[in-house]
C-alpha positions as CSV (number, residue, x, y, z in Angstrom):
1,M,41.7,-3.6,13.0
2,D,43.6,-0.5,14.1
3,F,45.3,-0.3,10.6
4,V,41.7,-0.7,8.9
5,T,40.4,2.0,11.1
6,R,43.2,4.4,10.1
7,I,42.9,3.9,6.4
8,S,39.1,3.3,5.7
9,D,36.1,5.6,5.8
10,K,33.7,2.7,5.4
11,V,34.2,-1.2,5.7
12,V,32.2,-4.1,4.8
13,V,32.3,-7.4,6.7
14,I,31.5,-10.6,4.9
15,D,30.9,-13.9,6.5
16,Y,30.7,-17.0,4.2
17,G,29.8,-14.8,1.3
18,V,27.1,-12.9,3.1
19,K,27.4,-9.2,4.1
20,I,26.9,-9.1,8.0
21,A,28.0,-5.5,8.6
22,E,28.7,-2.2,6.8
23,G,29.7,1.2,8.1
24,K,32.4,3.1,9.9
25,A,35.2,0.7,11.2
26,E,34.4,1.7,14.9
27,E,30.7,0.9,14.5
28,V,31.3,-2.5,12.7
29,Q,33.9,-3.5,15.2
30,S,31.4,-3.2,18.0
31,D,28.7,-5.2,16.1
32,P,27.9,-8.6,17.8
33,K,27.6,-10.4,14.6
34,V,31.1,-9.5,13.6
35,S,32.6,-10.6,17.0
36,R,30.7,-14.0,16.7
37,A,32.0,-14.5,13.0
38,Y,35.6,-13.6,13.6
39,L,36.1,-14.4,17.3
40,G,33.7,-17.1,17.8
41,E,30.8,-17.1,20.3
42,E,32.8,-17.9,23.5
43,E,35.5,-15.3,22.7
44,A,33.0,-12.7,21.8
45,E,31.2,-13.1,25.1
46,D,34.6,-12.7,26.9
47,A,35.5,-9.6,25.0
48,Q,32.1,-7.9,25.9
49,N,32.8,-8.6,29.6
50,L,36.1,-6.6,29.6
């Protein structure tokens, strides 16, 4: 994600063909839908507790 943040002004996240987030990389990275889609429910909860 660090690489994407450095080279992109805007990102779009797609999960199973459906756009679930769009915006600045920092904003999208903190979106709970993105965490669930790419980390899974349990890992997403763990990441929020850090």
